[in-house]
N, C-alpha and C positions, 0 to 999 in steps of 0.2 A: 891777554889770554894765557892760561896755564896749559901746559901740554906734558903728557907722559905716555909712554908706550909699554906694552908688555915686555918688549925687548930691553927697555931701560931697567926693568925689574928682574932681568935674568931669564925670562921666558923666550928664548931665541926662536922657538918654533911658531910663535904667534905674532902676527903683523898688526894687531889692534893698537890704535892710537886714540887717546882721549884728549880733547881740547875743550876747555871750559873757562868762563870768565872769572871764576873764583876757585880757590883751593878746595873749599868744601864741596862744590859741585864736581870738581875733578875727582876727589876721593870717592864720592858717591857713584860716579860713572864707572870708575875702575872696580869698585866693589860689585856693582851690578854685572859688569862684564865677567868678573871672576866667578860669581855665582852661576852665571849662565854657561860659560865656556870652560872654566877651570874649577868645577865644584870640589874636586879633591883637595884644592888648596884652602878652601874656606869651611869645609864641613867639620863641625865640631871644634872650631878654634876657640881658645879661651880669650878672655878680655885682654890679658897681657899680649897674646899673639895678635889680636886685632889692633891693639895700640902699636905694636911693632910694625905691622903691615902699613898702618897709616903713616908712621914715621918714614918707612921706606918709600912710600909714594911721594911724600912731601920732599924728601931728599933727592929723589930722582926727577921730580918735576922741574921744568924750566919755563920761564916766562918767554912768550913769543910775541912779536909785534903783529898787530892786526893792521893790514893795509886796506 
């Protein structure tokens, strides 16, 4: 499983954590959360900004063991 939180991305006031089996699903879950809870971060972003956001998510994500 891959995991990343809003706190990992610098949003210290948000406790949201996404856990998904693939990086693509993790990115999608974080984008969905951002659109719903942090719309000011994604409204009107350019393709370059979107790519930078995906890179930030991938760099902050860490693999977690599933027991």
